[in-house]
C-alpha positions in Angstrom: 80.6 -40.6 47.2 83.3 -38.2 48.3 83.8 -38.6 52.0 83.9 -41.8 53.9 84.5 -42.6 58.1 87.5 -44.2 59.4 89.6 -44.7 62.0 92.5 -42.7 61.7 96.0 -42.9 63.3 98.0 -39.2 62.8 101.3 -37.7 64.3 101.6 -33.8 64.7 104.9 -31.8 64.4 105.6 -32.3 68.1 105.6 -36.3 67.2 102.1 -37.0 69.5 100.3 -39.7 68.3 96.4 -39.3 68.1 94.3 -41.8 66.8 90.0 -41.9 66.5 87.4 -41.7 63.8 87.5 -39.0 61.1 85.8 -38.1 57.8 88.8 -38.4 54.8 88.4 -37.8 51.2 88.0 -41.4 49.3 90.5 -39.6 46.9 92.9 -40.4 49.6 92.7 -44.0 48.6 95.0 -43.6 46.2 96.4 -47.3 45.8 95.2 -48.9 42.3 92.8 -51.7 42.5 89.3 -52.4 43.6 87.1 -50.7 46.3 85.8 -52.7 48.5 83.0 -51.8 50.9 84.1 -52.9 54.4 81.5 -54.3 56.8 83.8 -56.2 59.3 87.8 -55.9 60.4 89.4 -57.4 63.6 91.8 -56.6 65.9 95.4 -57.9 65.5 98.4 -57.2 67.6 99.6 -55.5 64.6 97.0 -53.2 64.6 97.3 -52.5 68.2 100.8 -51.8 67.4 99.5 -49.7 64.4 97.1 -47.3 66.7 99.9 -46.5 68.9 101.9 -45.8 65.9 104.6 -47.9 65.8 107.3 -47.0 63.5 107.7 -50.5 62.2 104.6 -50.6 61.4 103.1 -47.5 59.6 105.3 -46.7 57.1 103.2 -43.0 56.9 100.9 -40.8 58.5 98.1 -40.4 58.5 97.3 -44.0 58.5 94.1 -46.1 58.8 95.2 -49.7 60.2 93.4 -53.0 60.1 95.5 -55.7 58.4 91.8 -57.3 57.8 88.7 -56.7 55.8 85.5 -58.0 54.6 82.6 -56.4 52.9 81.3 -56.5 49.4 82.7 -55.3 46.4 81.8 -51.3 46.0 80.7 -51.7 42.6 79.5 -54.9 42.4 77.4 -56.0 46.0 75.6 -58.7 44.2 78.5 -60.4 43.7 78.7 -61.7 47.3 81.1 -61.4 50.4 84.9 -61.1 50.4 87.6 -60.6 51.7 91.7 -59.4 52.4 93.9 -60.2 54.7 97.5 -59.8 55.0 99.7 -58.3 51.6 100.0 -54.6 52.3 96.3 -54.1 54.3 97.1 -51.9 57.0 100.5 -51.7 56.7 101.4 -49.9 53.4 97.9 -48.8 52.1 95.1 -48.1 54.1 93.2 -50.7 56.1 89.8 -52.1 57.0 89.3 -49.8 60.0 87.7 -47.0 57.1 84.6 -47.6 55.6 86.3 -48.3 52.2 89.7 -49.8 51.0 91.3 -50.1 47.6 93.3 -53.0 47.1 94.6 -54.8 43.8 92.2 -57.4 42.5 94.6 -60.7 43.7 94.1 -59.7 46.9 90.5 -60.3 47.3 89.3 -63.7 48.1 85.7 -65.0 47.8 84.4 -65.8 50.9 83.7 -69.4 50.5 79.8 -71.1 51.2 79.3 -72.0 54.9 81.5 -68.8 56.0 79.7 -65.6 56.3 81.8 -62.5 56.3 81.4 -61.7 60.2 82.9 -65.1 60.6 85.5 -65.0 58.3 86.9 -61.5 60.3 86.7 -63.6 63.8 88.5 -66.1 62.1 91.1 -63.2 60.1 94.9 -63.5 59.9 94.7 -65.1 63.1 92.7 -68.4 61.5 94.7 -68.4 58.2 97.9 -68.1 60.1 96.5 -71.3 62.6 95.3 -72.8 59.6 98.9 -72.6 57.8 100.4 -73.7 61.3 98.4 -76.8 61.5 98.9 -78.0 57.6 102.4 -77.5 58.3 102.2 -79.9 61.0 100.1 -82.4 58.7 102.3 -81.8 55.2 105.3 -83.2 57.9 103.7 -86.3 58.8 102.3 -85.5 61.7 99.4 -87.4 63.3 97.1 -87.6 66.4 98.7 -90.9 67.4 102.1 -89.2 67.1 102.1 -87.8 70.7 100.8 -84.2 72.2 100.9 -81.2 70.7 101.9 -78.0 72.2 100.5 -74.7 71.4 102.1 -71.3 73.1 100.5 -68.0 73.5 97.4 -70.1 74.0 95.1 -67.3 75.0 95.5 -65.3 71.7 94.1 -65.2 68.5 96.2 -67.8 66.7 96.7 -69.8 69.6 93.0 -70.4 70.6 92.4 -71.2 67.0 95.7 -73.6 66.7 93.8 -75.4 69.6 90.7 -75.7 68.1 91.9 -76.7 64.6 94.3 -79.4 66.2 91.6 -81.1 68.6 89.2 -81.3 65.9 91.7 -83.3 63.6 92.1 -85.6 66.7 95.3 -84.1 68.0 95.9 -83.9 71.8 96.6 -80.5 72.5 98.9 -78.8 75.6 98.2 -75.3 76.2 100.7 -73.1 77.2 99.5 -69.9 79.2 100.7 -67.9 82.2 97.0 -66.9 83.1 95.9 -69.1 85.4 92.3 -68.0 85.1 92.3 -69.0 81.8 92.2 -73.3 82.1 88.4 -73.5 81.8 88.6 -71.5 78.5 91.4 -73.5 76.7 89.9 -76.8 77.9 86.9 -75.7 76.4 88.6 -75.0 72.9 89.6 -78.8 73.3 92.8 -78.2 75.2 93.4 -81.6 76.9 96.3 -80.1 79.5 97.0 -76.4 80.4 100.7 -75.7 82.2 102.4 -72.5 82.6 105.8 -73.6 82.4 108.3 -75.7 79.9 111.1 -77.8 80.9 113.4 -75.5 79.7 112.5 -72.6 82.0 115.5 -71.5 83.7 117.7 -74.0 82.6 121.0 -73.4 80.6 120.4 -77.2 79.2 120.7 -77.5 75.4 118.3 -80.8 75.7 115.3 -81.8 78.0 113.2 -84.7 78.0 111.3 -85.1 75.1 107.8 -84.4 75.4 106.0 -82.8 72.5 105.6 -84.3 68.8 105.2 -80.9 67.5 104.1 -77.4 68.5 102.9 -74.1 66.9 104.7 -71.5 68.7 103.2 -68.2 68.2 105.2 -65.8 70.4 108.8 -67.0 69.5 111.8 -65.4 71.5 113.0 -67.9 74.1 109.7 -69.6 74.3 110.8 -70.9 71.4 114.3 -71.9 72.3 112.8 -73.9 75.0 110.2 -75.7 72.8 112.8 -76.7 70.8 114.9 -78.3 73.7 111.8 -80.7 74.2 110.3 -81.8 71.0 110.7 -85.5 70.7 112.9 -87.0 67.4 111.4 -86.5 64.1 109.4 -83.5 65.6 108.1 -80.6 64.2 107.5 -76.7 65.4 105.6 -74.1 63.3 106.9 -70.3 64.6 104.3 -68.0 63.6 104.7 -64.8 66.2 107.1 -62.6 68.1 105.2 -61.1 70.8 107.8 -62.4 73.1 110.9 -61.1 71.1 112.5 -61.7 67.7 115.7 -63.1 68.9 116.3 -66.1 70.5 119.3 -68.2 72.0 119.4 -72.1 71.1 121.5 -74.7 70.0 121.5 -77.1 66.9 121.4 -80.5 68.9 117.4 -80.7 68.6 118.3 -80.5 64.9 121.0 -82.6 64.6 120.3 -85.2 67.4 117.0 -85.3 67.3 115.9 -84.2 63.3 113.5 -81.6 64.8 112.1 -79.5 62.4 111.3 -75.6 62.5 109.2 -74.5 60.1 108.5 -70.7 59.4 105.0 -69.6 58.9 104.0 -66.3 57.4 100.2 -65.2 56.5 101.3 -61.9 54.9 102.7 -63.1 51.2 101.8 -66.8 51.2 100.3 -67.6 47.7 96.9 -67.0 47.0 96.2 -70.4 45.7 97.1 -71.6 49.5 94.8 -69.0 50.6 91.9 -70.5 48.7 92.9 -73.7 49.9 92.8 -73.0 53.5 89.7 -70.8 53.3 87.7 -73.5 51.8 88.8 -75.8 54.3 88.0 -73.5 57.3 84.3 -73.3 55.3 84.0 -76.6 55.0 85.9 -79.7 56.9 87.7 -77.3 59.4 84.8 -75.3 60.0 84.9 -74.3 63.8 82.2 -72.9 66.2 83.5 -69.6 66.8 81.3 -68.0 69.4 83.2 -69.2 72.3 86.6 -67.1 70.7 84.6 -64.0 69.7 84.7 -60.7 71.1 83.0 -57.8 69.5 84.1 -54.1 69.5 82.6 -51.3 67.5 85.1 -49.1 65.1 84.7 -46.0 67.7 85.3 -47.8 70.8 89.2 -49.4 69.9 91.1 -47.6 71.9 90.4 -49.9 75.5 90.6 -52.9 73.3 93.5 -52.0 72.2 95.3 -51.0 75.8 93.6 -54.6 76.5 95.4 -56.7 73.9 99.1 -54.9 74.3 98.5 -55.6 78.5 97.9 -59.4 77.6 94.6 -59.0 79.1 92.2 -60.1 76.1 91.6 -63.5 75.1 90.2 -64.9 71.6 89.8 -63.2 69.0 87.7 -59.4 68.9 85.5 -58.5 65.9 85.9 -55.2 64.5 82.3 -53.7 63.3 82.8 -51.4 60.8 79.3 -51.3 58.8 77.9 -54.8 60.1 75.3 -55.8 62.5 76.9 -55.6 66.4 74.6 -58.7 67.9 
């Protein structure tokens, strides 16, 4: 095996970005570690930025995106399916849009019984992030009887999966979206209500009427600032995204008058033991039916899917087929 196919992003001497399938030398996978034969990957917001050659994501060119990968160990395919999410996959090292990835052994998680490689990638980084967020709320003592939980960016991958997990655990979920046509989709995932506005919209007040026992915020920016204004006493907000921006202007009042807790969620470098625990739950007591959120794209046809994702026109999770079955 001297060469393999990969979806390669490159930049020429004039700064023009190109992206598409190309043949690469296996020796270009120079990062030390274990060789994994990829069957599936997924399309995340970070991947879409990488396909566009975003400097903050792509460290050097040429580059292969894909922060998620699932498949088999090249040297021991009988060992069963494995997956990799986060760490430096698809950013520091070539990622899951190639036939092969090479990563350190401790990045690789055996897929627990109860999940297939395909399901592992429908979940992927988004599933792990949603699980981390929900687990954080539970660890802070939130219970279904405590009140409604808001999920922002509800039609995206993390938002959709957070709704499904929270509803499965018995919480009353309110989904925030600016897409009126998505109400049926969100209710189908388990949202009790769908809203397009927050109390804090277009208001400079530091606090608003307490509405939420907690929240999973997937978008950041001023949306997060408005969410914090309306969380009730002792409430908890898990912040895990930044699609609306990395900065927000807020007040200390939610924290010192209502005891609100803001928790940062990181799925890139979280400890291996935490990953293994959450993947075991996602394969067992937290197992979800993923058909409603699965969108499938072949690796060679990523361009339109990337455009749709960056334009906010895509819901749910996009499974990228590398060498697995499409049906």
